[in-house]
N, C-alpha and C positions, 0 to 999 in steps of 0.2 A: 504493500500500500504506500509506504513512504517513497518508494522509487517512482511510483505513478505521480505522486504529488510533486516530487522533484522535477519530473519530466514536464508536467504541466507548468510549473513555475518557470522552468528554463525556456519553454516555448513562448510563454507570455513575455518574458524578458527579451527574448530574441525578436519578437514581433515589435515591441516598443522601441527597441534599439533601431530596427530597420526603418520605422516610419517617422521617428522623431525629427522635427525641423530645427532650424536655427531661430533663436529668440532675440538676438541682439539688435535687430533692425526694426523692431516694432514701432518705435517712435518715428523713425525716418519714413516708415510706410504711411504714416497718417496723412501726409500731404497728397498722397495718391488716391486716398479713399474718398468715397461718397461723390465721385465725379463719374458720370456716365461716359463710357468709352465707345466710340464708333468703330464697329468691327470692319477692318480693312478700309477705314475712312467712311465718311457719310456718303455712301454711293447710291446711285439710282440708274435709270436707263441712260441718262445723259452723261453722268460721271461714273465710270466703271470702278469696281473694287480695286483697291491698292493703286489708284492713279493719283497723280498730283492734284487733279481737280476734286477728287473725292476727299483728299486731305484738306484742300482749301475750303471745301464746303463744311467740313467738321470744324475748322478754325473759325469760320464765320458764326457758327452756332455756339462756340465756346466749349465744345466737347473734347474730352481726351481722345486719343487715337490709338487703336490697336493695329499693328501691321506685321507682315511676315517677311523675313529676310532669308535669302539663299544665295548661292555662289554660282557665277557663270564659269565657262571654260577658261576665260582669261582673267579670272579672279576678281571680278567686279561684284560687289555686294548689291544685289537688286531686290526689289520689293515684289514678291509674287507668292501666292499661297501654294499652288500645286507644283509638284516637281515636274510634271509633264504639262506642256503648253496646249494640249488638245482642247480643254474646256475654255480656257481664257482667250486663246488665239486661233483655235481651229487647226493647229499644227501638231502632229504627233512626234514631238521631240522633247527630250529632257532639257531642262534649263542648263544643267551643268555640262551639256554637250554643245551649247551655243556660246558664242562670244557676245559681248554686250552690243557690238555693232550689228550682229545678226538679229538680236532681239528687237532692236529699234526698227526693223523692217516689218515687224508683225504688229497688227493693231489689237487692242484689248476689246474683246466683245463687240467687234464690228463697229468701233468708234474711231475717232481720229487720235485717240490716246494710245500711248505705248508704255511698256514696263519701265518705271523709273529706277534710278539708283538711290541707295540709302543716303549718300551724301547730299544729293539734290533735295531729298525730302527733309533732311535735317536743316538745310539752309532755308527751306520754305517755312517749317514750323518755328524754328529759331526760339525755342524755349517758351513759346506762347501758351502751350498746353502740355500736360504730361503725356508720355508715350509708353505703351506696352509693346515691347518688341519680341515677337516669337521667332526663335531660332529654328529654322527648318534644316535639320541635320540628318543625313543618311548615315547609319551605322556609327562607328567609333571614330571616324576621321573628324577632328574638331577644327579644321582649317577655317570653316565659316565663323566659328567663335572668335578666333584670333583676329581675323580681318574685320569683323564687325566691331570687336572691342577696340581695335586701333582707330576706327572712325569715331567711336563714341568717347574716347578718352578725354577729349576736350569739350564734350557736351555734358557738362556736369549737372547732377541733381535734377534732371528733367525726364528720366527714363528708368524703366525697370525691364528686366529680361525674363523670358520664360521659354520652356520647350517641353515637348512630349518626350524627347530623348534625354534620359537622365545623365548620359555621358556629356552632353552639352553643358548642363548645369554643373556637372563635376568639374569641367574645364574652368568655368567661372569661379567655382569655389577655390580652386588651386591658383588661378592666375589673376583674377579680379575679385578678391574677397570683399572689397568695399562696395561692389555693385549688388543691388537688391535683385535676388533671383527667385524664380518660382517654378514649381513643377506642375505641368499640365497633365490632366488625366481624365479618363472616362471608362466606360465599359468596352473593352476591346474584343469581346467574344464574337462580334460580327465582322471583325477586321481580319480577313484571310491573310494579310501580309504580316501579322503578328502571331508568333507561336503561342499556342494556348497557355503554356506555363508562364511565359513572359507576360502575356496579356493579363493573367490572373495576378501576378506580382505587381504589375503597373497599376491595374485597377485598384488594388488595395494599398497602393503607395509604399510598397515594400522595397522600392529602390531609393527611397529618400536618404538612406545612409550614404549613398554615393555623392550627394550634393547638399544635404541639409538645407532645403529651401526655406526662404523667408515667407513665402505664401504658397497657397495651393489654388490652382485654377481648375475648376471641375465643371463638366457638362451639367447644365442645369437640370436636364431630364434624368440624370443618373446620380444626383447629389445626395440621395438617401444612403449611399454606400457608407458602411460603418466607419472605415478609417478616416474618410473625409469629415464625417460628422464629429468624430472624436477630435481631430486636429483643428477644426474651425472654431472650437471653443477657446483655442490658445493663440492662434495666429490669424493673419489676414486671409480672407477667403474671397476668391474671384469666381463669379458665375458667368458661363458662356454657353450659348449665345442667345440672348433674349430677343424674340422676334415679333413681339406685339406689345401694345400699350397695356393690354389686359394682363399679359404674362409679367410684364415689368412691375406693375402694381402688386402682383401676387408675390413676387420673389424678392423685391428690393430690400426687404427687411431681413432676408436670410443670408445676404452676402455683403461684404464690405465694399466690393467693387462689382459693377455690372457691365458686361460687354453686350452691346445691342446692335441690331441691324434691322432695316426694313421699316422703321418708323422713327419719329422724333420724340424722345421722352419730354414730358412736361415738368 
């Protein structure tokens, strides 16, 4: 019996060790809270997602901005959500297989707009509103983290970073410990690109030991998950993505930060 109790105690301790975050940035995070963040900019049919015009639109309304960064073949940090260009540009190519010059030839969602670079977006926003930057990293190669961090090193106190990939946040923990970092998560059971075991661990935030995140960003539809509910009592919680005014009113008290799209919060 005593061995069983010891085993249970050990497993509980191991679980808590795996999921526990960092607590030292709680005060610094306050400036980013209670501001609605426009998901990929305040986009619509005229201003496509993650375009300069969508970011300008968010600025006009005074919203914070959430955006996605990834790397081109010639090592430019660009703003785009999908790794593949098929949805955004109608071209079946991976972004990391294209140079930035090539990307400039493709229009975003059949508009006149093209994929912007991070440095151009930073010049546009110029500290006017806070930014949530999602690192879109494939595997364990953290080059996107380094090149993004190099661009952000002079952009002080106006951004936080997050990623689904715990290795990206691990890089930030080791190389930019002063930067506020967050772990993105959801239910990965329907994602065929994620191994079921890894999906289970990520869903339950058991990779937090790799990065000790300062906040957790969780899918609003899956936010009942136990590990998230446990941690949100202690650290900043981010809910993504709220898609209606009705849903916004329903969940805004449950999260410190809300990322929204498809409507304008009042």
